[in-house]
N, C-alpha and C positions, 0 to 999 in steps of 0.2 A: 475344309473346316467341318465342324461337325456339331449337330444340337448337343449331343453328349459324345464326350471327346475319349480318345484312347490316352492314357495315363502316361504313356512312354515320353512324351515330349510337351504335354499340353497342360496347361493349369486352368482349372474351371473355376470360378468365384461364386460365392453366394452372397447374401446380403452383407453388407457392412456400410455404416451410416458414416457421418459426420464427425464421430467420436474423436476427440484430440485435435480437431482443426478449428475449433472456435475459441483456443485458449488465447489468453492476452499477448499480443505480438511484443517482441523486445528486440532492441537492436542487436544485428549481428555483424559479425567482422568477417569481410571476405578477402582473404588473402590469395593475390594473384602473384605466382612466381615465375615470370617469364626466363628466368634463368636456370629454373628449375626442371623437373622431368617433363619430357616433350615426349607426343604421340604424333605420327604422322595418321590424320585422317582419312579413312577410305575414301576414294572418289566415288564409289558406289554406293555409300551408306544409305542414302534414300532414296527407295523407288516405290513402284506400286504394283499392285497385286490383283490381277482380274480374274473373277468368277462370275459364272452364269447363276446368279442368285438374286431375288428380289425383283426379277425383271430387269437385270441389269443391263442387258443386250437387247435382246427382243423386247420391244416395249421402253426401251431406253437408249443406249448408246449407238445401236443399229438401227439406223433412222425408217427402217419400214415401218409402215402407218397401218397395213392390214393384218390383223391377227387370223391366225389358222389358214393361212394363204393358200394351203395344199391341203387342207381339209383332213388331216392326219392326227389333229390334236388330241383324239380321244384312243388313240393305238396304245397299248401298253409295251414296254420294253420287251426283248427276249428272256426267257426263264421267269417272266412274271404274268401277272393276270389280274384284272379287275373283279373286285368280289367286294360286296355290301358297301357300296359306295367309296371304295379304297382300293390301292394298288396292294398286292401281295406276292413277294418274289416266291420262288421254289424253295429259298432257304427260311422263309420265314418272316421277312422282314416287311413291314406294313407301314404304308402311309396313308393318312387317313383323309384324304381328300381327292376328289374328282370330277371331272368336267361333268356338268349335268346334261349335256347334249352331243351328239355325234356332229352336229354343225355348231360347236362352240363359237360364239362371236358372230355368227350369221343369223339373218330372220329374212323373212318374207317381207315383200313392200307390195300391197294390195290396196291400192287408190283407185276411187272412182269406179268402184264395183270390180275391178281385176280379181281374178282368181289365180293362186299360183301353188303349185305342189314341189317342194323340195327335198331331197335326200342324198345322202352320201351313196357312192355307186362304185363298186369294184370293177365292172365290166370296160374292156377296151380303154384301159390306162393310158396316160400320156406316156410313161415310162415305166420301166421296173423301180426305179426308185420313189417314184410318186404311185403309189398303188392306187390311190383313191382319188375321185374326182367328185362335183357336186352336179345333180341332174335337176334341172330346172324345166319343170313342165308349166309352160304358160297356158291356161285353160280360157282364160278370158283377159282380153289387153285392158280394157277400161281405162282409167286415166293414166295409171303407171303401174306396170306388173315387172316385178322383178324381184331383186334381193339387196339386202343392205348388209355392210359389215360396220361394226361399232368400233373397230380398232383396239388398242390398248387403253382402254377407261377413256374413250374419245379421242378424235383426231383432232390434232391442232392445225389449224389453216389460219394465215396471214393475209390480210387485204394486199392486192397487188402481185403476190408472191405466185409462180407457177408449180404444178405440181406434176407428176409423170406416171400415168398407168400402164401398167403391162398385165396382159392375161392370156391364156391359151384357151380355145375353146374348139369344140366340135358338133356336129349334127348327124343325122341320118336320113336317108331318103331324100336328098337333095333340100332338105330344108335350110334356107337362110332367113336372116332377119338384122335389121338395124338395131345395133346396140346404144342406148342413152345412157351417158355416165353423168353423174352428179357428185358434187361435194354440196352437202346439205345439212341445215340444223337436224339435233339427233332426232327430233319427232317427224322430220321430213317437211315441215310445214314451210322453209324458207331455203330457196336455193342459191347455194354461193357461187357455183361455177357448174357448166354443163357443156357437152359435146357429144357427138354422134360419131360412131364408128360403123361404117355401112358394110352391108353384105357378110356378115359374120356367118360362119357355118361351114360343112364338108369335114375333111380331115382334121386332126388337130393341127392346130396353127397359132401363132403366136400373134397378137394384135396388141397396139399401143396406141396411146393418144396423150394430148397434154390439158390440162385444166389451169385457169387462173382464177384465184377468189377474188370475189369483188367486196368480202367483208372479213373480220376476223371473229374467230369462235374456236375455242381451247377444247370444245366437245363434239365437234361436228362426226358426220359419217360420211361413207361412201355409198353411193347407190347405185345399181346396173340395172337397167331395164330394157325390155324387149319388146319389139314393135308389132310383133305377128304372135299368135298362137302357136304352139309347138314345142318341142325339146330340144334343148341346149344343155351342152355339158361345158363347166368352167374346171380349170386348175390352175394353180401358181397364180393367183391373183396378186398382184402387186402395187403399191402406189409409194412413193418417193417424193419428197420435197426436192426441187432442182438446188437449194440452197443448203447442200449438205457442206460437210469439212471438205475444203478445196473442190467444192462442185464435183466431187467424184460421182459419177453414177451409182446407185443402189449403195451409197457411203454411210457415213456417220453423222451424227447430230452434232453440228457445229458448237452449241453451247457447252455441250458435255465435254466435247474435246479439249476445248479452250479452259475448262476448269482442270483438265488432267495437265494442260501445259503450265497452269499456274503452279502445279507441283514440283515442276523442275526435274522428273525422274529421273534416276542414273539407269534403272532397269524397269523393265516391263514382265512381270512373270505372269504366265498365260499356259493353259486356260483354266486352271483351277489348281487345289481346290479337289473337293471331295468328286466332281463331276469328272475329273480324270478318271477315277476309279469306277465310277458308275454304281448302282445298286445291284447290277448284276456285270458280269465281264462283258456280255453283248452290249450292255448299256454305255459302257465305257465310251469316252470320245475317241472316235477312229478318224484320224485326221484326213485320211485320204477321202472319206465323204463329206468334208467341208471346203472344198475347195472347187473352182471352176462355176460351171453356169449352175445358177441356184435352181434352175428346173432339173438339175442332176444332183441335187443335194437333198438326201431324204430326211434330214433332220433327225433329232432323238427326244426321248422323254428326260427331261433333266429332272434329276432326283431331288430338286427343290421344289417340285410340285408343278411343273407345267412343260410343254414340249418347246424345246429349243429349235428355231430353223437351220441353225448351224450357217445363217447368212454371214453371221460374223465368225469367220472360219480361221483356218491355220494363215492363210496367205495375207487375209486382213489384218489379224494380230501383228505379224512380220511386218506389214505396212505401216500400221500404227506405231510399232516400236521406232521405226525410222523416222516417222513424222515427228515423234516427240524426242528424238535425240537419243533414247533410251536404248540400252543393250537387252536383246531378247533373252528371257530365261524361260526354258520350254521344259514342263513339267511332263512324264512321261508315265505310262501305265505300265508296271513290272509283274503283269500277270496274275495282280489282285483286285478283287473289287472292295468296296469300303469295307473296312472291319468293324466301324460301328454300324454296319448294316447287315450283318450275317454273311460275310464274305464268302465269296467264291475264288477258289486259288487253283493256278495252273501247278500241277505237280509234276508231270511229265516233261522232261529236259528237252525232247524233241519238240512239243507243242510250245515251249517259251520260246525257242528259238523264232517262232513267228512275230512274237512281241518285240525281240530284242530287233528283227530286221524292219518292223514297222518304225521303230525309233531311229535305226540308221536310214531309211528310205526319207523320213522326215528331214533328218539333218542334211541329206543329199538334196531334197527339193530345196532347202533354205541356202546352201552354201556352194555346192556342186557346180560346176561351170556348164555352159549350154550344151557341150558334147555330151554330158551324162543325161540319161532319158529324162530323170527327175529335174535337172537343171534345165533342160528344154522345155518341161512341162511349165516350170516355174515362168520363163521366159515367154511363152505362149499366154499365160495369164497375165502378163503385163510388167515383168520385172526381170528383163535380162541379166542385170547385174544382180551378183548373189548378195542376200542378206549374211548378217554377221551374227549368229548366234554364239554367244559369251558363255551362257551357263546353261547347264541341263541337271534339273532335279530328277534323282531317280526315285520314281515314286511319290506318294502323297500321303502324310500321316501312316504310313506303313510300318509295321514292325514285328518283330519275333524271328524265329529261326529260319523260316520260310523267306521273309524279306531279305535277311541276312544272306541265305545263298542266292537269291535272285539279283540283289545288288552287286554281288561279285560278278555275276555273268555279264550285268549291264556295264558296269565300270570298265570291264578288260575290252568290250565291244566298242564301247563310244573311246577310249582312250586309244585304241588300236587304228581307229579310222581316223578320228579327229583329236589328237593329241592336244591341240591348243583349247578345246571346250573344257570349262571348269566345271567339273560335278559336285552336287548337293546330295548328303545322304539324309535320310528323314530320322535318322537317329544313329548314336555310337555303334558302330560296327566291329565286332570283336575280331581282331586279327585279319584287318582288312584295312587297304589304303584308303583315306578320307581326305578330301580336301576342304569340304564345309559341311557342318551339320546344321540342320534346320530346327528351330525352336520355336513353339507356339505358345501364346499367352492370351486368355481371354479372362479377364477378371474383373472384382471391383476396385474402387478407386484406392482404398488404403491399400491394397497389395502392392501396386506401382510405388505409391509414396515409401513402403517399407522396403522394397527391394530395389530402390534406384541404384543401389550400391553392389548389385547381384556379380557384375560382371569385374568388379575390383580385384578380386582372388582367383577369376578363373586361370587354370592351367595353360601358359603360354606355349606350352610344348606340343598340346594336342591340336586338332584342326580348328580352323575358323568358326565363327559361328554366324550364321544367316538368321535373325528373328524373323521368321516369314510371315507369321501372321500375330497381329498383337492389336489389342483394344480394351479399352474399359467399356465393357457390354454388360454392367450389372449396376442395379441402383443409380442410374442418371437419366432416368425416362429414355426418350428417344436419342438422347446424348447432349447433356448439357455442359456447362462450363466447369464442373467439378472434373468430370471424366477429362477433358482437354487438359488441365492443370495436371491430374495424375501421369497422363500420357507424356507431359512435357516433361516433368521431372524423371521418368522412366528412359526418356529420348536422351536426356543430358547424360544419363548412365551409359548408354551405349556411345555416345558422341566421346564420353571420356576414356571409354574403352575400345576404340574404333580399331587398335591394333589387333584385337581380337574378334570384335563384333564388326564384320566388315559389309553387312548389308541388312536392312530392315524394311518390312512392308506393311503397312495399316492394313487391315482387313475387317468386314468387306469393304470394298469401294464405292459400290453404287446400289441405289434403292430407289425403286418407283415406289411412291409414298402408298400407292394403291395394293401394293403386294409386299409388305414386310415380314420376310420368313425368318430374317435375322434382327434381335433385337435393336442393335443399333450399328448405324454405317456411315459412311465418309460423307459421301455427296447424294443428297435427296432430290427427287424431281418428280414432275408429272408431265403430263402431255406437252407444256408449253413453259413450265419454269423451273428453274434450279437453284439449290442453295448449296452452300459449303456449311457444315455444322464448325462449331468453336473447334472441334479437333481437326477438322480441314486447315483451318488458319495456324493451327500450332504446325502441322505438317509444312505447310507452305512457308511460314516464317523461318521454320528449322534449315529447309532446304534451300532458300533464298539467302540465309544467312549462316553458312556453314562454314566454320573455319577451316583451313587447310592443315594447321597445326594448333593440338590442344596443349595447354601449358598446365602445370600443376597448381590446383586451385584448392584453398582450405577454407572451411567455414566453421566460425567458432560463435556457437550459441548454448543456451542453456540446455544441459542434459534433458534427454527424454525420461518420461517416467516409465516406470515398469510393474509390472503384475508382482503380487508375491507369489514365489514359486509352490503354489498349492492348488489342490483341485481334484477332480473325481477320475477314476479310471474310465476306459472303454474298449470296444473293439470295433475293427472296421475292415472292409473288403472293397475293392475294385476289380471289376471282371475276374471275380474269382469265386469259385464255392470252398468254404473254409470252414473248419471246425475249431472248438477250443475245448479243454478239460483241464481240472485239476488248479483252478485259478486260485490264487492264495495273494492276498495283500497283508504285509506285516508292518509294523511301524517299531521298531526296537524288538522288544518281546511279546508285544500287543498284537493279536492278530485282528486285522479290521475286517477281514472278509476270507472265507474259506468256500468254495462253491460245492454244491451238491446238485447236479443234474439229473438225479436219478427219477425227479418227478417234474419239475419245473424250473425256470428262470427267476426265482424268487429275488427281488432287489433289483432286477435289470430292467432298463427301459429302453424300449427299441425306439429309436429316434427316426432312422431312415431305413427302409427295407424291411425284409420278413427274416426275423431271427427265429430259430424254433428249437424246441429240446428233443433229442432222439439218441437213443441207444447211450443214454448216459454223457452226451455232449452237448455243447452250443454251437449252433449250426446256423451260417447263411448259405443256404442250398443255389443260390442262382448265380452260376458262372457267368452271366451276361450282365448281371446289376452293377453299376458303374458309380455307385456312391451308397454306401451302408453305414450305419452308426448306432451302437447299443451302448449305454453307459450304465456305470453303478457308482455308488458312494455319495461322499459330501464334498463340496467346494472348498471346504477348510482342512481337507486331507493333506500333509505335508510330510517330506522326509520319508517317504514308505519304500519298500521293495516291492514288486510286481512279479510272481513267478507263475508260469502256466506252460501248459503244452499246447500247439498249433500245429495243424495240419492242412495243407491245401491239397484237395480232392480232384479240382478241375478248374481251368480257365486260364487266363494270359498271364496273370498276376500271383502273387503270394498272399500275404496277411498284413494286418497292422493291429498294434497296439496302441491306444490313446492313454495319456496321463496328463496330471495337471489340467484337466477339463474344466472351463469356466463358461459354460454356455457357448457364447462365440469364439472364444479364445482356447487353444490347447497345444500341447505337443504331441506329435505321434512318431512311432517308429515304424516305417514302411519296410517292409522285409520283402525282397522279390519285387519291387516297383518297377515301372518303365518297361514292361514288356519282360518281366522276370529277370532284368540285368543288373539290378542295383538296389543295394540297402541303404535306407536315408533316414536322419531325425529332421522333422518338419514343423515350422511353426505355423499354426493354423491360426488366422484371425477373421472371423466372419465366412468361414468356407475357404479362404484362399491359403494354399498350402505352400509355405517357403521352406526351401532346402536350407537347412543348418549345418548339415555334415552329410557326406555320401562315401559310399565304397562299392566296389563292383560285388554283385553277388545275385545268387539265385535261389530258388526253392523249390526241392524235388517233390512231384506230386506223390500223393499216398504215404507220406513218411512224416511221424511225429518230430516237431523240434520241441527242445527245451529252450524256453524263452524266458529270460531276467532282465528286469531295469531297476535299477538301484538309484534313489533320488536322495541328494543331499544338500540343501540350499539350490543353488543353482546348478551343481553339478550334477550331470546325466550321466549313467554308464549302463551301456546295452551288451548282453551276453546272448550269444546263439550257441547252443550245444555247449556251453561252459567256455566258451570262447569270447573274449572281451572285442565286440567290433566297433563301438565307438566310446569315446570319454571326453566330454564336452561340457561347458558351461554356456545356460541356456535360459533364455527367458524370452518374454514377447515383449517389445517396446511398445510405446503409443507411436503412432506414423509421425514422420516428421513433416515440417509443413514449410520448409524455407530450402531452396535448392540453388546452386549457382555453378556454371561452368565458365571458363575463357581461354580463348583462343586467339591466333592471328590468322588473317587471311594475307597469304603472302603478295598476291597480286597488287592491292591495294596497300597494304601496310596496316590496315586497320585492326585494332584491339576488339575482337567482340564479345560482350559479356552477358549472358544470360542468367535471367534470374526468375524464379518461380516462387510466388508467395501464396500458400494455399489456406491463409488464415483470414479472419474478418477484419484485422485491422492493418493498418499501414507499417511496414517494417524500416527502419532505418538501416540500410547496409551501407556500412563503413567499409569502403572500397580502398585496398592499399595494393599498388601494382609495384613489384620489384623487379629489377632487373631490366630496365628499360632506359632510353637516353633521354626521352621525351615521350609526354603525353598530351594531347591537344586539350584545351579546355571546353571546346565545343563537341558535343555527341549528339548523333542521330539516335532518336529512341521509336523504336517500336514497339506500342504496348496492346494487349489482347487483355481486357476485363470487361466485365459487367456489372450490374448493381448487386450481384449476388451468385452464388456456386450454381444455383438451380437454374439460370438463365439459359434459354435456347434460342437458336435460330429456327425460323419457320419460313414456309411458303410466302406468307403474308409480310412476315418481318426477316427478310434473309439476310440482314445485316446488322442484327440486334448486336450480337457479340461478333465484332470483327476488328483487325488490326486498326491502329491509328498510328500517325507518324508525327512527331514533334522534335524539339530539339532541346537541350539541356546544356545550359553554359554555365559550367561548375565541375566539369570532371578535371583531372590532373593525377598525378604518381599517389594523391590519397585524397578521398573526398567522401562525402556522404550522399547517397540517392535513395528518396524516399520511394519504396516498391509498394505500389498501391495493394489493396486488399484484392484477392482473389483475380490475381493477374500473372501472366508471362510477360515479361519484359526483356528487349535485347537492345543492348548499347554498343553502338557502333561508334568508337573513337580513333582517330587518326593518332599513331604513334609511331616512334622510331625506336629500335631496338638496338 
């Protein structure tokens, strides 16, 4: 995922409000045709996607309580440097945040006249994977002399529970000292647990002890004190609760794993996400550095703004998938760093072989027998039986010609050694075998409501679809009920088309509330508490009540309103330097506009980006700008023809022409979009771009194209160099507010009916079931609703929006069910087909 995303497969949304969602509700008819068209639902439809973002793992799922345990938090990744309080890569990408201290999260403790000096030291390191340690010089012991770690915004300790500390220490000149270890209040005023480790010193050695808290405090800290003056070096200071998931030493937070179990995931996608790519190639996740002894794991700077310990590494992900009963989906780097962060790319085929081998070695580690060296290492790490990786995604959010070339190399190598592994492509690859293609959607609520039928008419002859990342992450604050309803409508569309959409995973999964790097996330937590957003409960409801067969369902309701087919013209670019000239807009014999860029851009209003007049053309010169717009004309313009010349100078994509622009709604012709692979007419609503029609196509750099768009009523005709590319009827409807699906769970015989009402009124749903012998009158009802669309769960009110279970005694082959305002409802009705 990205803050600003590559258009090839990703839809980003701008503001869209509740317009159209407050209209008065009318009765709708839902016809369920059990004897009509049927679709087998993919058993892997609903899974989860993990990425180290928002301190999802470190400070979250990975139960380590010490932050900056190996004192490398401040180290930049390879091919990057720290400059002016931020990180900048050699390719010019900048992240404007950095730790303020070399000893981030650590501090001196000087009580009762004690005096201590601490600093990071690179002399005589523990090993070459942890090059730094903390040098602690106790000058005066006083009452308590040492250091403290604050953890991840406080360490949560519970009364009566044990905690296990380990650390490495060394000294020089024969110095030894007793070490006092405490769990205490953040200011050191109250001690909750204390123990002593005797005779610490000499060469590097691992020490360990246990503590049991006598009080509960979500914001405590760890303190380490020294009994004698002298110098001690510390490294790999690690503290874990004993009560991790399955009580595994160095394991996972049990409450967060339980939240994942509640989702019943069919698969686990890991380890990302953009972190797979890295901000530089050196910064990519390298799985071999994430297995084995934590003291041998160097960790890496995570491109979401902090250092990852990689304690939650490749082996741990495989183990988590097994614990969850989820099929592992491993995402691999294809010799490309993140394209949204000024990518580094491997161009030498010989160098690429190392990346391919890295992938094959990972598959061997997971699946090879113990007679294989990697299989033997897996057994040494505690799992002699092979894991079963089902899916491999070749790259993450990559695109363009280089990706197409690399994809082919990886596909061939993976299939040759592990033909049973199902591969996933980041985008359609010309003239290459594809099993599944990954599509991503981060949108405002209106987009999902308007596009719930997106897959109804998808080509069934092409590859299957994996909706690898999707969420409403605009205009829903930190994630409210309206967003959950929009996602429910979208999920019904995926479920209804599960013959083509075989997998889907919401993203992002986790958020530590103290570090929200992404605006909306599924599960939120702090050091001691966790909540599922309303979207979490939609995911849980759909996964827990997933039919095995979807049957034909039709909704009859009032027709949606439409805008009049009129509006301004405009120009746009995305990841492209493009220019325009000879722009002419006519309405019959009337000339509405004729351009003259010899001096200025009179009449044009630049809305987004930097548009300039130069050399008699109108240009957007930034090939890295990801969303630009300039408009001209009146919202009353209708039935007009646009003629112009356009040229792509540089960048990953082509150019766009906007028409029927009415502020937040318009249509646009996107030429050479999606990594310069397609031409498409899109309907834009509040910034959300929905494809109305598309064809393969690309735009050459440095060449002028003749563009013509003819508008007559709803008809849109688009010509490129005199050739008709599109001819459709098009307009922007108001978003729908009522959605329904139905299917059968074959094991129980239950008819499962899903209903979504995104309006402020109760909707009487007239439900008719045809093609069944019998429908029971008593239905189980699961409802998610609230007092209004802006309701949100919080850490203080984690169940404000949560499912409730009731019964409804009135079902049958024909019945009326009142669907509550702002609700998702699931009816489970025993039936005989």
